VEXPA-845274 format. One line per field, with one value per residue (C-alpha): residue number from 1; x, y, z. Coordinates in steps of 0.25 Angstrom, whole numbers. Each point is the difference from the previous one (the first is absolute). Layout:
<rs>
tinu c(NUM / ...)
xx c(X / ...)
yy c(Y / ...)
zz c(Z / ...)
</rs>
This chain:
<rs>
tinu c(1 / 2 / 3 / 4 / 5 / 6 / 7 / 8 / 9 / 10 / 11 / 12 / 13 / 14 / 15 / 16 / 17 / 18 / 19 / 20 / 21 / 22 / 23 / 24 / 25 / 26 / 27 / 28 / 29 / 30 / 31 / 32 / 33 / 34 / 35 / 36 / 37 / 38 / 39 / 40 / 41 / 42 / 43 / 44 / 45 / 46 / 47 / 48 / 49 / 50 / 51 / 52 / 53 / 54 / 55 / 56 / 57 / 58 / 59 / 60 / 61 / 62 / 63 / 64 / 65 / 66 / 67 / 68 / 69 / 70 / 71 / 72 / 73 / 74 / 75 / 76 / 77 / 78 / 79 / 80 / 81 / 82 / 83 / 84 / 85 / 86 / 87 / 88 / 89 / 90 / 91 / 92 / 93 / 94 / 95 / 96 / 97 / 98 / 99 / 100 / 101 / 102 / 103 / 104 / 105 / 106 / 107 / 108 / 109 / 110 / 111 / 112 / 113 / 114 / 115 / 116 / 117 / 118 / 119 / 120 / 121 / 122 / 123 / 124 / 125 / 126 / 127 / 128 / 129 / 130 / 131 / 132 / 133 / 134 / 135 / 136 / 137 / 138 / 139 / 140 / 141 / 142 / 143 / 144 / 145 / 146 / 147 / 148 / 149 / 150 / 151 / 152 / 153 / 154 / 155 / 156 / 157 / 158 / 159 / 160 / 161 / 162 / 163 / 164 / 165 / 166 / 167 / 168 / 169 / 170 / 171 / 172 / 173 / 174 / 175 / 176 / 177 / 178 / 179 / 180 / 181 / 182 / 183 / 184 / 185 / 186 / 187 / 188 / 189 / 190 / 191 / 192 / 193 / 194 / 195 / 196 / 197 / 198 / 199 / 200 / 201 / 202 / 203 / 204 / 205 / 206 / 207 / 208 / 209 / 210 / 211 / 212 / 213 / 214 / 215 / 216 / 217 / 218 / 219 / 220 / 221 / 222 / 223 / 224 / 225 / 226 / 227 / 228 / 229 / 230 / 231 / 232 / 233 / 234 / 235 / 236 / 237 / 238 / 239 / 240 / 241 / 242 / 243 / 244 / 245 / 246 / 247 / 248 / 249 / 250 / 251 / 252 / 253 / 254 / 255 / 256 / 257 / 258 / 259 / 260 / 261 / 262 / 263 / 264 / 265 / 266 / 267 / 268 / 269 / 270 / 271 / 272 / 273 / 274 / 275 / 276 / 277 / 278 / 279 / 280 / 281 / 282 / 283 / 284 / 285 / 286 / 287 / 288 / 289 / 290 / 291 / 292 / 293 / 294 / 295 / 296 / 297 / 298 / 299 / 300)
xx c(304 / 13 / -9 / -7 / 13 / 4 / -13 / 1 / 13 / -6 / -12 / 2 / 10 / -10 / -10 / 8 / 3 / -14 / -3 / 11 / -7 / -14 / 1 / 8 / -7 / -14 / 5 / -13 / 0 / 8 / 8 / 16 / 4 / -8 / 4 / 14 / 0 / -6 / 9 / 13 / -8 / -5 / 16 / 6 / -10 / 6 / 13 / 1 / -9 / 11 / 13 / -6 / -10 / 5 / -6 / 9 / -15 / -9 / 11 / 11 / -5 / -12 / 8 / 3 / -17 / -6 / 10 / -3 / -15 / 0 / 8 / -13 / -8 / 7 / -2 / -14 / -2 / 9 / -10 / -11 / 6 / 4 / -12 / -7 / -8 / 0 / -8 / 3 / 2 / 4 / 11 / -9 / 4 / -5 / 12 / 11 / -3 / 2 / 11 / 6 / -4 / 10 / 12 / -1 / -1 / 10 / 9 / 0 / 2 / 11 / 7 / -2 / 5 / 13 / 2 / -1 / 8 / 11 / 1 / 5 / 15 / 8 / 3 / 13 / 5 / -4 / 6 / 3 / -2 / -5 / -14 / -2 / -9 / 1 / -8 / -14 / -5 / 0 / -9 / 2 / -13 / 6 / 11 / 7 / 4 / -15 / -12 / -7 / 8 / 2 / -11 / 0 / 16 / 1 / -12 / 9 / 11 / 9 / -5 / 11 / -3 / -7 / -7 / 2 / -10 / 0 / -7 / -8 / -5 / -12 / 8 / -6 / 9 / -10 / -10 / -11 / -1 / 1 / 2 / 0 / 12 / 13 / 5 / -10 / 9 / 11 / 11 / -1 / 11 / 10 / 14 / 5 / 16 / 10 / 1 / 13 / 12 / 1 / -2 / -14 / -3 / -12 / -11 / -12 / -4 / -14 / -11 / -11 / -7 / -10 / -14 / -4 / -7 / 3 / 13 / 7 / 4 / 6 / 13 / 0 / 12 / -3 / 12 / 11 / 13 / 10 / 12 / 10 / 6 / 12 / -9 / -13 / -9 / -12 / -10 / -8 / -12 / -13 / 8 / -6 / 2 / 12 / 4 / 12 / 15 / 10 / 2 / 7 / 14 / -1 / 7 / -9 / 1 / -7 / -9 / 0 / -13 / -5 / -13 / -15 / -10 / -13 / -10 / 5 / -2 / -9 / -3 / -14 / 7 / 11 / 11 / 14 / 3 / 13 / 5 / 14 / 6 / 14 / 3 / -15 / -5 / -8 / 5 / -7 / 4 / 4 / 3 / 13 / -3 / -15 / -8 / -15 / -12 / -16 / -3 / 15 / 2 / 12 / 0 / 13)
yy c(90 / 5 / 2 / -15 / -8 / -2 / -5 / -9 / -5 / -1 / -9 / -10 / -8 / -3 / -2 / -8 / -10 / -1 / -4 / -11 / -5 / 2 / -8 / -11 / -1 / 0 / -11 / -8 / -13 / -15 / 0 / -1 / 3 / 13 / 3 / -1 / 8 / 9 / 2 / 2 / 12 / 6 / -1 / 3 / 16 / -3 / 1 / 10 / 8 / -1 / 1 / 14 / 8 / 14 / -4 / 12 / 8 / -8 / -7 / -9 / -11 / 0 / -10 / -10 / -1 / -1 / -11 / -6 / 3 / -8 / -10 / -4 / 1 / -11 / -8 / 0 / -2 / -10 / -8 / 3 / -8 / -12 / 0 / 0 / 11 / 4 / -3 / -12 / 6 / -11 / 2 / 8 / 12 / 9 / -5 / -1 / 15 / 4 / -8 / 5 / 15 / -2 / -7 / 12 / 10 / -8 / 3 / 12 / 5 / -10 / 5 / 14 / -3 / -8 / 13 / 7 / -9 / 2 / 15 / 0 / -7 / 12 / 4 / -4 / 15 / 3 / 13 / -5 / 12 / 2 / 5 / 14 / 0 / -1 / -2 / -9 / -9 / 1 / -5 / -1 / 3 / -2 / -8 / -12 / -3 / -3 / 3 / -5 / 6 / 13 / 5 / 15 / 0 / -12 / 9 / 12 / -4 / -3 / -14 / -3 / 13 / -2 / 10 / 1 / 3 / -2 / -8 / 3 / -7 / -6 / -4 / 12 / 11 / 11 / 4 / -3 / -5 / 12 / 11 / 14 / 5 / -5 / 0 / -12 / -9 / -6 / 4 / 12 / 8 / -12 / 5 / -7 / -5 / -2 / -15 / -2 / 10 / 7 / 14 / 6 / 1 / 9 / 8 / 5 / 7 / 9 / -8 / 3 / -12 / -6 / 0 / -15 / -7 / 12 / -5 / 11 / -8 / 12 / -4 / -14 / -1 / 13 / 3 / -9 / -4 / -8 / -7 / -7 / -13 / -9 / -8 / 9 / 12 / 1 / 8 / 5 / 5 / 8 / 8 / 10 / 15 / 8 / -14 / -5 / 4 / -3 / 8 / -7 / -5 / 0 / -13 / -8 / -12 / -12 / 4 / 16 / 6 / 7 / 4 / -4 / -7 / 8 / -1 / 7 / -4 / -9 / -7 / -3 / 0 / 1 / -11 / -1 / -5 / -7 / -4 / -3 / 0 / -2 / 7 / 2 / -13 / -3 / -10 / -8 / 6 / -11 / 7 / -8 / -12 / -2 / 3 / 7 / -2 / 4 / -3 / -2 / 8 / 7 / 0 / 12)
zz c(-604 / 8 / 14 / -1 / -3 / 15 / 3 / -11 / 2 / 15 / -2 / -14 / 7 / 10 / -9 / -7 / 14 / 4 / -15 / 1 / 15 / -2 / -13 / 7 / 12 / -7 / -9 / 2 / -9 / 5 / -12 / 2 / -14 / -1 / 16 / -4 / -9 / 6 / 10 / -9 / -6 / 13 / 5 / -12 / 3 / 14 / -3 / -10 / 8 / 11 / -9 / -8 / 7 / 7 / 13 / 5 / -4 / 9 / 12 / -3 / 10 / -8 / -9 / 11 / 6 / -16 / -2 / 15 / -3 / -13 / 7 / 8 / -10 / -8 / 12 / 2 / -13 / -1 / 13 / -7 / -10 / 10 / 6 / -10 / 2 / -13 / -12 / -8 / -14 / -10 / -11 / -12 / -9 / 9 / 11 / -12 / -6 / 15 / 2 / -13 / 4 / 12 / -5 / -10 / 13 / 7 / -13 / -3 / 16 / 2 / -11 / 4 / 16 / -7 / -9 / 15 / 7 / -10 / -2 / 15 / -6 / -4 / -18 / -4 / 2 / 14 / 7 / 13 / 9 / 18 / 3 / 1 / 11 / 13 / 16 / -6 / -9 / -14 / -10 / -15 / -5 / -13 / -7 / -4 / -17 / -6 / -3 / 11 / 13 / -8 / -11 / 0 / -1 / -9 / -8 / 2 / -6 / 13 / 2 / 12 / 7 / 15 / 9 / 14 / 12 / 16 / 8 / 11 / 12 / -5 / -14 / -7 / -7 / 4 / 11 / -10 / -12 / -10 / 11 / -5 / 8 / -4 / 14 / 3 / -8 / 8 / -11 / -2 / 5 / 2 / -3 / -10 / 1 / -11 / -7 / -4 / 0 / -12 / -8 / -1 / -16 / 2 / 10 / -2 / 13 / -4 / -3 / 10 / 7 / -5 / 8 / 2 / -13 / -10 / -6 / -10 / -11 / -7 / 9 / 2 / 9 / 7 / 11 / -2 / 2 / -9 / 4 / -7 / 8 / -3 / -10 / -3 / 3 / 7 / 1 / 14 / -5 / 6 / 9 / 9 / -4 / 6 / 8 / -11 / 8 / -10 / -14 / -15 / 1 / 13 / 6 / 11 / 10 / 1 / 12 / -2 / 0 / -14 / 2 / 5 / -6 / -6 / -9 / -14 / -13 / -5 / 15 / 5 / 12 / 9 / -3 / -5 / -13 / -3 / -14 / -6 / -13 / -7 / -14 / -1 / 0 / 14 / 11 / 12 / 15 / 10 / 14 / 7 / -9 / 3 / -12 / 3 / -7 / 4 / 15 / 2 / 15 / 7 / 15 / 4)
</rs>
């Protein structure tokens, strides 16, 4: 199952977007109430896809392309309506059922999209730190404070954690959809810098890096560093074996190099996992005052 996940993550946004596009484009009954309900439904699906899909598995830029194609489909469908090309259909039980179903779809996907938008706002307890990576365009693959934008962390109990990858020029996080070589993942081996000044609390440095799509659930965090900052502790996990340059109780300054991104622990592919806590309670993370969620891009 783990092997097929990248393909599922790449395909499902495109399939949802295609379904919404063909749905509105194929509207052939000249009934304005029905058409408006259909427009609301398909637009809400597209908004959900745009906001919450992990676009780095295909291309970050595809999210703009599918929206543009959908806009063309809406214009085409609208022209069919005003030019009278669509067949006229009276207001019947069938059209009422279709309109009702469309409204249900609209309400469901709009609610999910609103949750996704709100997840970008910082939690009440947020640790404000510096971004720990440099030289590139980085992408939040999973993050935010809701199950819609952060599902796997929410299920695992780390509901405010985030996963970060690096984008290439094509907007993908790797050279291919699911390459078998760790070096084909853009972020693998990237230097991780201390996001704050503080004291190193703990270090794990001897967990082997996994082959892509072969996680090690027995060591969830893999190689990791925990740093105590002024307002909380930050965990940097799934680091490269043998790359950690700090030791427990060592004082570090903001921006000090501390390790490299790897693929150790319960990790399908190279990425930097970050989470924050204080007194055992999870905290949100913001970078220089800006909270991030899924599809956020950071240029350094």
